[in-house]
MARMI-278584 format. One record per residue: residue in three letters; x, y, z of N, C-alpha, C in turn. Coordinates in steps of 0.02 Angstrom, whole numbers, plus 50000, padded with zeros to 5 digits. Layout:
{'ALA' {X Y Z} {X Y Z} {X Y Z}}
...
END
This chain:
{'UNK' {52533 47131 48860} {52470 47162 48876} {52460 47159 48951}}
{'UNK' {52437 47214 48980} {52424 47218 49051} {52350 47208 49063}}
{'UNK' {52334 47178 49118} {52264 47170 49135} {52257 47118 49189}}
{'UNK' {52196 47103 49205} {52183 47055 49258} {52166 46988 49228}}
{'UNK' {52202 46938 49251} {52190 46869 49230} {52170 46832 49294}}
{'UNK' {52110 46807 49297} {52085 46775 49358} {52129 46716 49381}}
{'UNK' {52164 46685 49336} {52207 46629 49355} {52275 46652 49380}}
{'UNK' {52301 46706 49354} {52369 46728 49371} {52371 46792 49411}}
{'UNK' {52318 46830 49419} {52320 46894 49455} {52335 46951 49408}}
{'UNK' {52360 47005 49436} {52375 47065 49396} {52447 47060 49371}}
{'UNK' {52457 47071 49307} {52524 47069 49277} {52553 47139 49279}}
{'UNK' {52607 47147 49317} {52639 47212 49320} {52711 47209 49294}}
{'UNK' {52726 47156 49258} {52794 47150 49231} {52808 47206 49183}}
{'UNK' {52871 47226 49180} {52890 47280 49136} {52880 47349 49166}}
{'UNK' {52853 47352 49225} {52843 47415 49259} {52895 47423 49314}}
{'UNK' {52909 47484 49332} {52956 47496 49387} {52927 47549 49432}}
{'UNK' {52957 47553 49490} {52934 47602 49539} {52910 47567 49601}}
{'UNK' {52883 47606 49646} {52860 47579 49709} {52785 47571 49707}}
{'UNK' {52761 47519 49739} {52690 47505 49743} {52672 47501 49817}}
{'UNK' {52620 47536 49836} {52597 47535 49905} {52526 47509 49905}}
{'UNK' {52513 47461 49947} {52446 47434 49951} {52421 47433 50022}}
{'UNK' {52358 47443 50029} {52326 47441 50095} {52272 47387 50092}}
{'UNK' {52273 47342 50138} {52222 47290 50140} {52232 47237 50087}}
{'UNK' {52293 47228 50064} {52307 47179 50013} {52319 47112 50047}}
{'UNK' {52291 47060 50019} {52303 46993 50047} {52321 46946 49991}}
{'UNK' {52343 46887 50009} {52364 46838 49960} {52439 46835 49956}}
{'UNK' {52464 46796 49909} {52537 46793 49902} {52558 46821 49835}}
{'UNK' {52620 46841 49831} {52646 46869 49769} {52631 46943 49759}}
{'UNK' {52602 46975 49809} {52587 47046 49804} {52648 47087 49822}}
{'UNK' {52656 47144 49791} {52709 47190 49810} {52676 47241 49856}}
{'UNK' {52702 47244 49916} {52673 47292 49964} {52712 47357 49963}}
{'UNK' {52777 47354 49956} {52814 47416 49953} {52888 47403 49946}}
{'UNK' {52924 47452 49920} {52995 47447 49910} {53024 47517 49914}}
{'UNK' {53076 47525 49954} {53109 47590 49960} {53061 47646 49978}}
{'UNK' {53019 47633 50025} {52970 47683 50045} {52999 47723 50103}}
{'UNK' {52997 47788 50096} {53019 47832 50150} {52959 47864 50182}}
{'UNK' {52951 47851 50245} {52896 47882 50281} {52926 47938 50323}}
{'UNK' {52905 47997 50313} {52931 48052 50351} {52875 48097 50372}}
{'UNK' {52892 48142 50414} {52840 48187 50437} {52861 48258 50427}}
{'UNK' {52813 48301 50434} {52828 48372 50435} {52772 48406 50473}}
{'UNK' {52790 48462 50501} {52739 48503 50532} {52729 48564 50487}}
{'UNK' {52670 48589 50487} {52652 48646 50446} {52614 48696 50488}}
{'UNK' {52650 48747 50510} {52620 48798 50553} {52577 48844 50510}}
{'UNK' {52517 48857 50535} {52470 48901 50500} {52500 48971 50494}}
{'UNK' {52512 48991 50433} {52545 49056 50420} {52501 49115 50441}}
{'UNK' {52435 49107 50441} {52391 49161 50463} {52402 49177 50536}}
{'UNK' {52416 49126 50575} {52430 49137 50647} {52495 49176 50655}}
{'UNK' {52545 49158 50615} {52610 49191 50619} {52608 49264 50598}}
{'UNK' {52563 49279 50552} {52557 49348 50528} {52537 49397 50583}}
{'UNK' {52509 49371 50637} {52486 49414 50692} {52538 49420 50748}}
{'UNK' {52598 49393 50737} {52650 49397 50789} {52705 49444 50768}}
{'UNK' {52744 49466 50815} {52802 49508 50802} {52849 49471 50754}}
{'UNK' {52881 49508 50708} {52925 49475 50659} {52979 49431 50691}}
{'UNK' {53004 49450 50749} {53056 49408 50780} {53027 49341 50802}}
{'UNK' {52967 49340 50830} {52934 49278 50849} {52917 49237 50786}}
{'UNK' {52892 49272 50736} {52874 49238 50673} {52935 49204 50643}}
{'UNK' {52991 49240 50639} {53052 49211 50611} {53076 49153 50653}}
{'UNK' {53070 49159 50718} {53091 49106 50764} {53050 49042 50751}}
{'UNK' {52985 49049 50745} {52942 48991 50732} {52956 48962 50663}}
{'UNK' {52965 49004 50613} {52979 48979 50546} {53046 48941 50544}}
{'UNK' {53095 48966 50580} {53160 48931 50585} {53152 48865 50621}}
{'UNK' {53113 48864 50675} {53099 48803 50712} {53065 48752 50666}}
{'UNK' {53014 48774 50630} {52978 48730 50584} {53025 48702 50531}}
{'UNK' {53068 48743 50504} {53116 48721 50453} {53163 48668 50481}}
{'UNK' {53190 48680 50540} {53237 48632 50570} {53202 48566 50585}}
{'UNK' {53143 48570 50615} {53105 48509 50631} {53091 48470 50567}}
{'UNK' {53068 48503 50514} {53051 48468 50453} {53112 48438 50419}}
{'UNK' {53169 48471 50422} {53231 48442 50396} {53249 48379 50433}}
{'UNK' {53243 48381 50499} {53261 48324 50541} {53212 48266 50535}}
{'UNK' {53149 48281 50518} {53098 48228 50513} {53101 48190 50448}}
{'UNK' {53137 48214 50399} {53140 48180 50334} {53163 48108 50343}}
{'UNK' {53122 48062 50319} {53139 47992 50321} {53128 47957 50387}}
{'UNK' {53102 47992 50437} {53090 47962 50502} {53015 47948 50509}}
{'UNK' {52996 47887 50525} {52925 47874 50537} {52901 47911 50599}}
{'UNK' {52849 47949 50591} {52825 47991 50645} {52749 47981 50652}}
{'UNK' {52726 47966 50712} {52653 47961 50722} {52618 48027 50707}}
{'UNK' {52565 48023 50670} {52528 48083 50650} {52505 48124 50710}}
{'UNK' {52483 48089 50763} {52458 48126 50821} {52513 48165 50856}}
{'UNK' {52575 48139 50855} {52632 48175 50885} {52648 48238 50846}}
{'UNK' {52648 48232 50780} {52661 48291 50737} {52606 48343 50748}}
{'UNK' {52544 48320 50749} {52488 48366 50757} {52491 48402 50824}}
{'UNK' {52507 48365 50876} {52511 48395 50943} {52567 48447 50947}}
{'UNK' {52624 48431 50918} {52680 48480 50916} {52659 48542 50879}}
{'UNK' {52629 48533 50821} {52607 48589 50780} {52556 48632 50817}}
{'UNK' {52508 48600 50850} {52456 48637 50888} {52487 48678 50944}}
{'UNK' {52536 48649 50979} {52567 48686 51034} {52608 48746 51009}}
{'UNK' {52641 48738 50952} {52678 48794 50924} {52629 48849 50903}}
{'UNK' {52574 48830 50873} {52524 48880 50852} {52493 48915 50913}}
{'UNK' {52480 48878 50966} {52453 48909 51028} {52503 48957 51058}}
{'UNK' {52567 48938 51056} {52620 48982 51081} {52620 49047 51041}}
{'UNK' {52615 49041 50975} {52615 49101 50932} {52555 49145 50948}}
{'UNK' {52497 49115 50959} {52437 49154 50976} {52446 49189 51043}}
{'UNK' {52478 49156 51090} {52487 49183 51157} {52531 49246 51157}}
{'UNK' {52576 49252 51109} {52622 49309 51108} {52603 49361 51055}}
{'UNK' {52543 49357 51028} {52525 49402 50974} {52529 49476 50993}}
{'UNK' {52520 49492 51057} {52522 49562 51079} {52586 49577 51118}}
{'UNK' {52635 49534 51114} {52696 49540 51154} {52754 49559 51109}}
{'UNK' {52798 49601 51136} {52860 49620 51101} {52917 49577 51128}}
{'UNK' {52961 49553 51086} {53014 49507 51108} {53061 49536 51161}}
{'UNK' {53066 49602 51165} {53114 49631 51214} {53081 49646 51282}}
{'UNK' {53016 49634 51289} {52984 49648 51352} {52982 49585 51395}}
{'UNK' {52986 49594 51460} {52976 49539 51507} {52906 49546 51535}}
{'UNK' {52866 49495 51525} {52796 49498 51546} {52788 49499 51621}}
{'UNK' {52740 49539 51644} {52724 49543 51715} {52661 49503 51731}}
{'UNK' {52621 49488 51681} {52559 49450 51689} {52577 49376 51701}}
{'UNK' {52571 49354 51763} {52592 49286 51782} {52552 49232 51746}}
{'UNK' {52488 49245 51732} {52448 49196 51696} {52474 49187 51625}}
{'UNK' {52491 49242 51593} {52518 49238 51525} {52586 49204 51526}}
{'UNK' {52628 49220 51575} {52693 49188 51581} {52685 49113 51590}}
{'UNK' {52639 49093 51634} {52626 49022 51646} {52602 48987 51583}}
{'UNK' {52559 49021 51546} {52533 48992 51484} {52589 48982 51433}}
{'UNK' {52631 49032 51424} {52687 49027 51377} {52735 48971 51399}}
{'UNK' {52750 48969 51464} {52793 48915 51490} {52763 48847 51476}}
{'UNK' {52698 48841 51486} {52664 48777 51475} {52670 48754 51402}}
{'UNK' {52659 48801 51356} {52666 48783 51285} {52738 48764 51268}}
{'UNK' {52786 48800 51297} {52856 48784 51284} {52875 48716 51312}}
{'UNK' {52850 48700 51371} {52862 48634 51400} {52831 48580 51357}}
{'UNK' {52770 48591 51335} {52737 48542 51291} {52776 48533 51226}}
{'UNK' {52800 48587 51198} {52839 48583 51136} {52902 48542 51148}}
{'UNK' {52937 48557 51202} {52999 48520 51218} {52984 48446 51226}}
{'UNK' {52930 48431 51263} {52912 48361 51274} {52894 48325 51209}}
{'UNK' {52857 48359 51165} {52838 48330 51101} {52898 48318 51056}}
{'UNK' {52946 48363 51059} {53007 48354 51019} {53044 48291 51042}}
{'UNK' {53048 48282 51107} {53082 48223 51134} {53044 48160 51113}}
{'UNK' {52977 48163 51114} {52936 48106 51091} {52950 48089 51019}}
{'UNK' {52956 48140 50977} {52968 48128 50906} {53034 48093 50894}}
{'UNK' {53086 48119 50925} {53152 48090 50916} {53202 48122 50963}}
{'UNK' {53236 48083 51004} {53288 48111 51047} {53344 48146 51007}}
{'UNK' {53359 48120 50947} {53411 48152 50906} {53389 48222 50884}}
{'UNK' {53327 48228 50865} {53300 48294 50845} {53301 48340 50906}}
{'UNK' {53282 48313 50963} {53280 48354 51024} {53349 48381 51041}}
{'UNK' {53401 48340 51034} {53469 48362 51047} {53488 48420 51001}}
{'UNK' {53469 48414 50937} {53484 48468 50889} {53449 48532 50907}}
{'UNK' {53385 48527 50924} {53346 48587 50942} {53374 48619 51005}}
{'UNK' {53393 48577 51053} {53420 48603 51116} {53485 48641 51105}}
{'UNK' {53524 48618 51056} {53589 48651 51045} {53583 48716 51006}}
{'UNK' {53530 48725 50967} {53524 48787 50928} {53469 48834 50953}}
{'UNK' {53426 48810 50995} {53372 48849 51026} {53340 48901 50981}}
{'UNK' {53305 48880 50927} {53273 48929 50883} {53215 48965 50917}}
{'UNK' {53190 48940 50971} {53134 48973 51006} {53157 49018 51063}}
{'UNK' {53220 49037 51063} {53249 49079 51116} {53209 49143 51130}}
{'UNK' {53183 49178 51080} {53147 49240 51095} {53087 49230 51142}}
{'UNK' {53058 49172 51142} {53001 49159 51186} {53023 49152 51258}}
{'UNK' {53083 49126 51269} {53110 49120 51337} {53121 49188 51369}}
{'UNK' {53142 49235 51328} {53157 49302 51354} {53096 49336 51384}}
{'UNK' {53038 49329 51352} {52978 49364 51375} {52951 49337 51440}}
{'UNK' {52970 49275 51457} {52947 49247 51521} {53001 49255 51575}}
{'UNK' {53055 49290 51558} {53107 49304 51606} {53150 49244 51623}}
{'UNK' {53154 49196 51579} {53192 49135 51593} {53257 49130 51553}}
{'UNK' {53272 49180 51512} {53333 49176 51472} {53324 49130 51413}}
{'UNK' {53373 49128 51371} {53367 49091 51308} {53371 49016 51316}}
{'UNK' {53394 48992 51373} {53404 48920 51380} {53344 48881 51408}}
{'UNK' {53287 48913 51418} {53230 48880 51449} {53209 48816 51413}}
{'UNK' {53197 48822 51348} {53173 48763 51311} {53229 48711 51304}}
{'UNK' {53291 48734 51296} {53348 48688 51292} {53355 48650 51357}}
{'UNK' {53349 48684 51413} {53354 48650 51478} {53298 48599 51487}}
{'UNK' {53238 48617 51466} {53181 48570 51471} {53194 48508 51429}}
{'UNK' {53218 48517 51368} {53233 48460 51324} {53285 48415 51356}}
{'UNK' {53338 48445 51382} {53392 48406 51413} {53366 48367 51473}}
{'UNK' {53326 48399 51515} {53297 48364 51572} {53254 48305 51550}}
{'UNK' {53213 48317 51500} {53168 48265 51475} {53208 48207 51445}}
{'UNK' {53261 48222 51410} {53303 48170 51381} {53337 48127 51434}}
{'UNK' {53351 48158 51490} {53385 48121 51544} {53337 48096 51598}}
{'UNK' {53272 48096 51581} {53222 48067 51625} {53206 48106 51687}}
{'UNK' {53216 48170 51686} {53201 48211 51746} {53136 48247 51740}}
END
């Protein structure tokens, strides 16, 4: 019989699985076993619907790669949220832009560059290993083209950040 016995505590014998407790004190408590803490980012799909399909696909691929790499890695919630917000702001910034055009509006170029730099920095914060992967495949390459920096802009930023520059 299961239940609470004031002399012995809670009897959980015969049960299996993981138990997670918050604010548990005393001895003999099970706090956790085989717990995987991982993170994921979830880009607002409504924001992506307003972007060119090439940008949308680029961001979805980026999101997929990041989420695959984050599996099982403890990630601070504020770092994930900041990365996600910067990607969403980048998507909003290019809603009226075509991937094959080079922008002449310097303010818009600076804004896009700023979001891309923030994204690169946040990726490095999350995990240098993830950053290396992203730098090698550059899923956000279409964004580099519109600011006239070529496809390697974000990869170069990640590499510089990884090497302390």
